[in-house]
C-alpha positions in Angstrom: -0.2 7.8 -8.9 -1.9 4.4 -9.7 -0.8 2.1 -6.9 -2.1 -0.2 -4.1 -0.6 -1.9 -1.1 -1.4 -5.4 0.1 -0.6 -7.9 2.9 0.0 -11.4 1.5 0.2 -14.7 3.3 1.2 -18.2 2.3 -1.5 -20.4 3.8 -0.6 -24.0 4.6 -4.0 -25.1 3.3 -4.9 -22.7 0.5 -1.5 -21.5 -0.7 -0.7 -17.9 -1.6 -3.5 -15.5 -0.7 -4.2 -11.8 -0.4 -5.2 -11.0 3.2 -5.7 -7.3 3.1 -5.5 -4.6 0.4 -5.5 -0.8 0.5 -6.0 1.3 -2.7 -6.4 5.0 -3.4 -9.8 6.1 -4.6 -10.8 9.6 -5.7 -14.1 11.0 -4.5 -15.4 11.4 -8.1 -14.7 7.8 -8.9 -17.8 5.7 -9.6 -16.4 2.9 -7.4 -16.9 4.9 -4.3 -20.6 5.5 -3.3 -21.3 7.8 -0.5 -24.4 5.7 0.5 -22.0 2.9 1.3 -20.1 4.9 3.8 -21.3 5.4 7.4 -20.1 5.5 10.9 -21.2 4.6 14.4 -21.2 6.7 17.5 -18.6 4.4 19.2 -14.9 5.3 19.1 -12.0 2.9 18.8 -8.5 4.2 19.6 -5.6 2.5 18.0 -1.9 3.1 17.5 -0.5 2.6 14.0 2.6 0.5 13.5 5.5 2.9 14.1 8.0 3.7 11.4 11.3 5.2 12.2 11.2 8.9 11.1 14.9 9.0 10.5 14.7 6.7 7.5 12.4 9.0 5.6 13.6 12.1 3.7 13.1 15.3 5.6 10.7 16.6 2.9 8.4 13.7 3.5 8.3 13.9 7.2 5.7 16.7 7.3 2.8 16.0 9.6 -0.5 15.3 8.0 -4.0 14.5 9.3 -6.0 11.4 8.4 -9.1 9.7 9.7 -9.8 6.1 9.4 -13.4 4.9 9.5 -15.2 1.6 9.1 -17.6 1.3 6.2 -21.2 0.0 6.1 -24.4 0.2 4.1 -26.4 3.0 5.9 -25.4 6.6 6.7 -24.8 7.4 10.3 -23.3 10.2 12.3 -19.5 10.3 11.9 -17.4 9.9 15.0 -13.6 10.3 15.0 -11.0 9.8 17.7 -7.3 10.5 17.6 -4.5 8.2 16.6 -1.0 8.9 17.7 2.0 7.7 15.7 5.7 8.5 15.6 5.7 9.9 12.1 2.4 11.6 11.6 -0.7 12.7 13.4 -3.4 10.2 12.3 -7.0 10.3 13.4 -8.3 7.1 14.7 -10.9 4.8 13.1 -14.4 5.8 14.0 -16.7 2.8 14.1 -18.8 2.1 11.0 -21.4 -0.6 10.9 -21.8 -3.1 8.2 -24.7 -5.3 7.1 -24.1 -8.9 8.3 -23.9 -11.5 5.5 -25.0 -15.0 5.9 -22.3 -17.3 4.5 -24.6 -20.3 4.6 -26.9 -18.8 2.0 -24.2 -18.4 -0.6 -23.9 -22.0 -1.3 -22.9 -25.4 0.0 -19.5 -25.5 -1.5 -16.6 -25.9 0.9 -14.9 -22.7 2.0 -11.8 -21.7 0.2 -10.5 -19.5 3.0 -9.6 -19.9 6.6 -8.8 -17.7 9.5 -5.1 -17.6 8.5 -5.8 -16.1 5.0 -8.7 -13.8 6.0 -8.6 -10.4 7.6 -10.5 -10.1 10.8 -11.6 -6.4 10.8 -12.6 -4.7 14.1 -16.0 -5.5 15.6 -18.6 -2.8 15.5 -21.6 -2.2 17.7 -24.4 -0.9 15.4 -26.9 -0.6 18.1 -28.6 -4.0 17.8 -25.7 -6.4 17.5 -21.9 -6.6 17.4 -20.7 -7.3 13.8 -17.5 -7.1 11.8 -16.7 -4.1 9.8 -16.9 -4.4 6.0 -14.0 -2.2 5.0 -11.8 0.6 6.4 -11.8 4.1 4.9 -9.0 6.6 5.5 -9.5 10.2 4.5 -6.8 12.8 4.2 -7.6 16.3 5.4 -4.8 17.7 3.2 -6.7 16.5 0.1 -10.4 15.7 0.8 -10.9 14.3 -2.7 -8.7 11.3 -2.0 -9.7 8.3 0.2 -7.8 5.1 1.0 -10.1 2.1 0.9 -9.0 -1.0 2.8 -10.7 -4.3 2.2 -10.0 -8.0 2.9 -9.0 -10.1 -0.1 -8.2 -8.8 -3.6 -9.8 -5.8 -5.3 -13.1 -6.4 -7.0 -12.1 -4.7 -10.2 -11.4 -7.4 -12.8 -8.3 -5.7 -14.2 -6.8 -5.3 -10.7 -7.9 -8.7 -9.4 -5.8 -10.5 -12.1 -2.7 -8.3 -11.5 -2.9 -8.6 -7.7 -3.5 -12.3 -7.7 -0.5 -12.9 -10.1 1.7 -10.6 -8.0 0.7 -12.5 -4.8 1.6 -15.9 -6.3 4.9 -14.7 -7.6 5.8 -12.8 -4.4 5.3 -15.9 -2.1 6.5 -18.7 -4.4 9.1 -17.5 -7.0 10.3 -14.0 -6.5 12.3 -13.5 -3.4 15.8 -12.4 -2.5 18.6 -14.5 -1.0 17.4 -15.9 2.3 13.8 -15.2 1.4 13.4 -12.3 3.8 13.8 -8.9 2.2 12.7 -6.8 -0.8 12.5 -7.8 -4.4 11.3 -6.0 -7.6 9.6 -7.6 -10.5 6.8 -7.2 -13.0 5.9 -6.2 -16.6 3.9 -3.5 -18.4 0.9 -5.8 -18.8 0.4 -6.9 -15.2 2.1 -4.0 -13.4 5.3 -3.7 -11.5 5.7 -5.0 -8.0 7.9 -4.2 -5.0 7.5 -7.1 -2.5 9.0 -7.5 1.0 8.8 -11.0 2.4 9.2 -11.8 6.1 8.2 -14.6 8.5 6.4 -14.6 11.9 7.0 -17.2 14.6 4.0 -19.4 15.4 4.2 -22.2 17.9 1.3 -24.0 16.2 2.5 -23.8 12.6 4.6 -26.2 10.6 8.2 -25.4 11.3 7.0 -22.8 13.8 7.0 -20.1 11.1 4.4 -18.4 8.9 5.4 -16.5 5.7 4.0 -13.1 5.0 4.8 -10.3 2.4 4.1 -6.6 2.0 3.5 -5.6 -1.6 3.1 -2.4 -3.6 1.7 -2.8 -7.1 2.2 0.1 -9.5 1.8 0.7 -13.2 4.9 3.0 -13.6 8.2 1.2 -13.3 10.3 4.3 -13.1 8.1 5.8 -10.4 8.3 2.5 -8.4 12.1 2.5 -8.6 12.3 6.1 -7.4 10.2 5.1 -4.4 12.4 2.1 -3.6 14.3 3.5 -0.6 11.0 4.9 0.9 9.1 1.6 0.5 12.0 -0.6 1.7 12.3 1.5 4.8 8.5 1.5 5.5 8.0 -2.2 4.9 11.1 -3.2 6.9 9.9 -1.2 9.8 6.5 -2.7 9.7 7.9 -6.3 9.3 10.2 -5.8 12.3 7.4 -4.5 14.4 5.1 -7.4 13.5 7.9 -9.9 14.2 8.6 -8.3 17.6 5.0 -8.7 18.6 4.8 -12.2 17.3 7.9 -13.2 19.1 6.4 -12.1 22.4 3.4 -14.4 21.9 5.6 -17.2 20.6 7.9 -17.1 23.7 4.9 -17.1 26.0 3.4 -20.1 24.3 6.7 -22.0 24.2 7.2 -21.4 28.0 3.7 -22.7 28.6 4.4 -25.8 26.5 7.6 -26.5 28.4 5.8 -26.4 31.7 3.2 -28.8 30.5 5.8 -31.1 29.2 7.8 -31.2 32.4 4.7 -31.7 34.5 3.4 -34.6 32.4 5.5 -37.7 32.1 3.2 -39.2 29.5 4.0 -36.6 26.9 5.6 -38.3 23.9 9.0 -36.9 22.8 9.8 -35.9 19.2 12.2 -38.5 17.7 12.4 -37.2 14.1 12.4 -34.0 12.1 9.3 -35.1 10.4 7.3 -35.0 13.6 8.6 -31.4 14.1 7.1 -30.2 10.9 3.8 -32.2 11.2 3.0 -32.1 14.9 0.8 -29.1 14.6 -0.9 -30.0 11.3 -4.1 -31.3 13.1 -4.8 -27.9 14.7 -6.7 -25.0 13.2 -4.7 -22.3 11.6 -4.7 -19.0 13.5 -5.4 -15.5 12.2 -3.0 -12.6 12.4 -5.1 -11.2 15.2 -4.5 -14.3 17.3 -0.9 -14.6 16.2 -0.1 -11.1 17.5 -2.6 -10.8 20.3 -3.9 -7.5 18.9 -7.6 -7.2 18.1 -7.3 -4.0 16.0 -4.2 -4.9 14.1 -5.8 -4.3 10.7 -6.9 -0.8 11.7 -3.3 -0.1 12.4 -2.2 -1.7 9.2 -4.8 0.4 7.3 -3.4 3.6 8.8 0.1 2.6 7.9 -0.8 1.6 4.4 -2.6 4.9 3.8 0.3 6.9 5.1 2.8 4.9 2.9 0.6 5.5 -0.2 0.5 9.2 0.6 4.2 9.5 1.0 4.8 7.6 -2.2 2.5 9.9 -4.1 4.5 12.9 -2.9 7.8 11.3 -3.8 7.6 12.5 -7.4 5.1 15.2 -8.5 4.7 16.3 -12.1 4.6 20.1 -12.6 5.3 22.6 -15.3 8.5 24.5 -14.8 9.0 27.8 -16.7 12.2 28.2 -18.6 15.0 30.7 -17.8 14.4 34.3 -18.5 16.3 35.8 -21.4 19.3 37.8 -20.3 20.1 41.3 -21.8 23.1 39.9 -23.7 20.9 37.2 -25.3 18.4 39.8 -26.3 21.1 42.0 -27.9 22.4 39.0 -29.7 18.9 38.1 -31.0 18.4 41.7 -32.2 21.8 41.6 -34.0 20.9 38.4 -35.7 17.5 39.8 -36.8 19.2 42.9 -38.3 21.8 40.8 -40.0 19.1 38.7 -41.7 17.1 41.8 -42.7 20.3 43.3 -44.3 21.0 40.1 -46.2 17.5 40.2 -47.7 17.8 43.9 -48.6 21.1 43.6 -50.4 19.9 41.4 -53.4 17.0 43.8 -53.9 19.3 46.8 -54.3 21.6 44.8 -56.7 18.6 44.0 -58.9 17.6 47.7 -59.0 21.0 48.8 -60.2 21.1 46.0 -62.8 17.8 47.1 -64.4 18.7 50.8 -64.4 22.1 50.5 -66.2 20.8 49.4 -69.7 18.5 52.4 -69.9 21.6 54.7 -69.5 23.5 53.0 -72.3 20.5 53.4 -74.7 20.7 57.2 -74.3 
């Protein structure tokens, strides 16, 4: 199955952007280099975003074992801790170090990203300093040849970058169902077929106190994607509701704090127009999903859930060779009868020719 899952966000400054992306990589693929994978001795325990098991088919609720690790550039001793989830037994991310990159040495051009449209991966202690993980790697014990690689931003492959970028723009600007929140299916054979689920999170510091996100699966096979529609809608809806629930907790806490400050300060100006409601937070810095939910390892949980969704989708339809029905005794007798009938038909003209050639010789006598 050729597919990937991504988390999209409509940034107020930079527009539609890909925040996080997980794709399936086979171990024999040249894009995966073992020298680029390593781990640290420290363990981080997380709890993946729960999905209601009742919404999955019974055949797809079999427990599996996965381990999520953080990737870096030097090989270290692997360390894995357990992750508990309601649908499967996932192993937790083991810390993997990454080589720090100096952004200032890349160039002096202004940054095209911000905290709102960038994934903040968990921080790792590599022994000398605390740095951010480069990517997340999930391995499946049921099939060690498959790994699920999670990175921030779009894939680096040129053919995938174009397709993911186009799907991101269409998912957040043009393709959405009535009311905007919910699933939608679109795409073509050239750029792939997309199942997108848009939702919004409450943010007290955003314009309109709302931020729009989308969960997307990009696949090359349209028939396969349609067959996975119930599974994907159930998984994405459960993830969206869980994220909204966590965001609402932070939103209500911040709103209560604002009310207390407003009541205690008589000099606070009151909003007199709707325009002030939409623009009153425009001068503040945009917050990341980590700050919006108050969960530091949210992307480790998203990686575990994306990996499990890809695994379930790959098991939804499996191509296999099915042998035909065995021939019954009656069918074999019928075949033998037809064969004898054909052989008799071929032998009758030969006997007629023999009698025709022998009759003139008798008349001559």
